[in-house]
C-alpha positions in Angstrom: 0.0 0.0 0.0 1.4 3.4 -1.0 2.3 5.8 1.8 1.4 9.4 1.0 4.3 11.8 1.3 4.1 14.7 3.7 4.5 18.1 2.2 7.7 20.1 2.7 7.6 22.1 5.8 7.1 25.8 5.1 10.3 27.9 5.8 10.1 30.2 8.8 9.1 33.7 8.1 12.1 36.0 7.7 13.0 38.3 10.7 11.6 41.7 10.0 13.1 44.8 11.4 11.4 48.1 11.8 11.0 50.3 8.6 14.0 52.6 9.7 16.1 49.4 10.4 16.7 50.6 14.0 18.3 48.0 16.4 19.5 48.1 20.0 21.7 46.0 22.1 22.0 44.3 25.5 24.2 41.8 27.3 22.9 38.1 27.2 21.8 37.0 30.9 23.4 33.7 30.2 26.8 33.9 28.4 27.3 37.8 28.6 27.5 38.1 24.8 26.4 41.3 23.2 23.1 40.8 21.5 21.6 42.8 18.8 17.7 43.1 18.4 15.1 45.1 16.5 13.5 47.8 18.4 10.2 46.7 19.8 11.2 43.1 20.7 10.2 42.2 24.3 12.7 39.4 24.7 15.9 38.0 22.8 17.1 34.5 22.7 20.8 34.1 22.5 22.1 32.1 19.6 25.1 31.1 21.5 23.7 29.8 24.8 19.8 29.9 23.9 19.2 31.9 27.1 16.3 34.4 26.7 17.0 37.8 28.0 14.1 40.4 28.7 14.3 43.7 26.9 13.8 46.6 29.2 11.0 48.9 28.3 11.3 51.5 25.8 12.9 54.8 27.0 14.6 53.0 29.7 18.2 54.5 30.1 20.9 51.8 30.5 24.3 52.2 31.9 27.4 49.9 32.0 30.1 49.0 34.5 33.0 46.4 34.7 32.5 43.9 37.7 35.1 44.3 40.3 35.2 40.5 40.9 35.4 39.2 37.5 35.9 42.2 35.3 32.7 41.2 33.2 31.0 44.1 31.4 27.5 44.6 33.2 24.5 46.5 32.0 22.1 47.8 34.3 19.2 50.3 34.4 20.6 53.8 35.0 19.8 55.0 38.6 20.4 51.6 40.2 22.6 51.9 43.5 24.0 48.3 43.1 24.3 45.6 40.5 24.9 41.8 41.1 27.2 40.2 38.7 25.5 37.1 37.2 28.8 35.3 36.6 30.5 35.6 40.0 27.6 37.1 42.1 29.8 40.1 43.3 27.6 43.1 44.2 29.0 46.2 42.5 28.3 49.8 43.6 26.6 51.6 40.6 27.8 55.2 41.1 27.1 58.2 38.9 30.2 60.0 37.5 29.9 62.9 40.0 30.0 60.4 42.9 33.2 58.7 41.9 36.8 59.4 42.7 40.1 57.5 41.6 43.4 56.8 43.4 46.3 54.5 42.5 46.6 51.5 44.8 49.4 52.1 47.5 51.0 48.8 46.6 50.6 47.7 43.1 49.7 51.2 41.6 46.4 49.9 39.9 44.0 52.7 39.3 41.2 52.4 41.8 37.8 53.8 41.7 35.9 54.4 44.9 32.9 56.4 46.2 33.8 59.9 46.7 34.2 60.6 50.5 35.3 57.1 51.4 38.1 56.8 53.9 39.8 53.8 52.2 39.5 51.5 49.2 40.6 47.8 49.0 42.5 46.9 45.8 40.7 43.9 43.9 43.9 42.8 42.4 46.4 42.8 45.3 44.0 43.3 48.3 45.9 46.1 49.7 43.9 48.8 51.5 44.9 52.4 50.4 43.7 55.2 52.8 41.8 58.1 51.0 40.2 61.1 52.1 41.4 64.5 53.6 45.0 63.4 53.7 45.2 61.5 50.2 48.0 62.1 47.7 48.1 64.1 44.7 47.1 61.0 42.5 43.6 61.2 43.7 41.2 62.7 41.1 37.5 63.6 41.5 35.5 63.5 38.4 32.2 65.4 38.0 29.7 65.2 35.4 
């Protein structure tokens, strides 16, 4: 008895981008790769690790910082006071530019960033604690927006 052949599957609809072709980007919540997506999408599936990352609502301002624990680039909603790294779980302070000061580590000379007004800062590289504040050296610089 002959077996009927199944029709060929229909190809998936091509990805359509908005008429103006605008795209945005975010960091994958799984593998931390940079993902491009068409404006208007509500979530993005990563082609590398298949993690689904939610897209922040339109008009949400995003900011970036480098994790103090593992040096991974983190993206977060501007205005947040802290950001937890999804790789190493370090909780990073998310400071605005006018709240940040810099000083060189007293041991390894690595440039350190700390909350302006702090009395000391611990180096993430060599764990040395450098005193800062009223009696700091000339290497400290305050950056304002």
